Structures are given as C-alpha cells and as structure tokens.
Steps between C-alpha positions, in 0.01 A plus 500: 500500500388741232731805496447819298805667345556791265652385173519185294610145576873496563523858626680619812171520689460126450854437625418701813168318549667159471774615735240585764243224453700229322461371146177310567274799433273613221581837351230751405669738255377862500561770243519775762544552871141625524382168356716313751339688788150435359557126466623474858212714632240291317680181608557383144845442648581392855773762529718728290868582468558863400821697443515805723853640468834450329846567638593702190176651367344566842138471610219400263278781628169403331518157671503658846180684412343184356588315819363774727167513317459124469444409866717195439750373757874469474596150623862479386774625272786369286810661353607384154846550353426609144724314257461567129606241240522507122318197360430361153402183318731211596823493300484865395845667505520839667647655185189399300266717711366803316208601726454501878147522642412589858326746732657847479624481862676170434668649191617795707633271770721326240634805314869428559470151353282603206730788407763240409275369222392798284365261234218400738178699460325556829120450500294610800216271609247493784657215697827308529340155515265583214806584289645158574171336407490693173850386400413139580154476344596690185833310477691821435851382410680835515301655786579475869309603810613637834317340791543295817618141519146367555390635160779307328395181681131537420539589132792272419753772421876487552674765706780613268624783725419476873488784751532784253350765732734793563426552869542170682329597827152558353220379728122529488284473808165326463210510743278196555141616530188316609126572525507360853710616789702240684603475861865613511748224574692516825823576313353784292742792485364742242180693436354729235293794625313797352450809711390859466614793710355847548630782281692659786867574548682205657210251481698245299810554711303414813393168349851410389646593838267257674580227248872540566456514877329161494793334323322454168699541179324707235611319184265684263312830506311616195279807483192548279287810443139481605280580196227659712731724708763705327847483660387226740672162491463145619789263546588138437748368754677168539610420855755238602514378860631220720165373629128566480489662842739771377282567198179516703665740743607723214153499343343595832735797526447640152126438457400808713736710284330408172164589350472154346710185523455159339721195533512331159677193627744350750734243352848357494773690315545344156785290381711587197481269200 
C-alpha cells in the first residue's frame, strides 16, 4: 500500500504507519498536514496516517479542521509511545558532541538530559528524521541528532544516548484516514463524529446526557467556532462502546438533538506501539 505521512523518512509518522499496516508499505512523505490530506483525497496515496493529539501537548487543532473539511473517512487509529534518542556517526563518543540538531519540540522534550551538557549547542530544525539524515549525509563528526529509533536504522547512525526524553509517558495518537469508507468490522468499538447543536442553553448538555444514558464513553470532545456564525460551535467527539448496536442506538438518540451530525468513521480502538 501507498501511505501518506507528514514528515520525512524515518519520522514518527512512519513508525506509526508501519505499526498499523506493517513494514511492507510505500511511504509518501508530505511537507505539511494539508499536503497529506490532499494526497489522500486525490488518491495519490491509498490512505494516510495523521497525528491528531499528544498526551502532553494536547490536540493538534488545525488537523481536526482539515479532517472535517476533507470528506475523508477515519478507518483506524494507533497510539505511539514517543521515545527520543541521541544519535551520531558510529563510534562517536558522547563527550565529542558539540551540536545537537532536532525539531524544537524534541529539544524541549529532552531538556533535562541536554542541560547536563552545556557545551552542546542546540540547533532547531524542521524535522527529527531530517536532522538524522543531515548528520549522516554530511558526515558531521561532532554533531548529533535527536530522533526516533527508525531514523537511526535508516541513516546508519548509532544511538549514543537512548531514551533521553524527560517525560517517559509521552504518547501521540494518529488517525488512519482513507478516501473510501469501509464497512465497520463486527468488533469495532470506537467512532469519530462531528456534530453541531443550536445556540441555546443546555443544547450540548442534552446531547451528552443521551450519550451517557446509552452506555457510550465519551473519550474526546473538542469544540470549534463556526466562522460564519459568531459564538456558535461545532464539536468533534470520539465515542467508545461495547458493540455496534450500542453506538447505533446512541446516534439515533442524539441525531434529533443536533442541527447537523456526521459520522467520520467507525473502527477498532487502536493499539499502543
């Protein structure tokens, strides 16, 4: 399969894509999330894997809007444990490192480790995996990169300090998106839904009450302002349930309480890599 990801070869998106589809896939690297969406919509790629939220940084709000406007379908998800490693050319001692290159978020995630080495100059780049590629292709002997294990494997670098991230329970959730909807599997237990309520007191509460009464767990609720109506909002919700019948019952209860409702996808709750 041809899978679109945001980032460069060896990035965390690729790790997530391989975790979902297996390693026998072709990666279509995209410079932005908007490009990822476009390549899936135009079927340059068979599907896409897109980060949607992080356990530390929270929701990636622009991606929810991209997803809503794309008319693409959510067919799955995967949770990736983000592990940052310091890598350099093989045989390079840690004490020889004078520069560390990586994405600014990766540098921030490794502050406690990096503070122990004040001689290392920190250089922000656009991508973790691209930093690893730069060190390898330029053969930078005193420069290291912070990236995931896959980047070290692809570019032939040696991990000289593993797991240097400060917060160990850092996870990113990725959605698997497709231009074509799929019939939900019998063991599906999660769904992503967009809905809009009227701008009246208690309208959202009525929806949530019906969701709870059906036995559905609301695992995510994100509000977004409507550009054409000031102080009006639409919502992205993720529902978890025991069986499809429970979900269908819940949808039938809340549909009359909304002005618009769209099911983006029904799928199986993702595994953690």
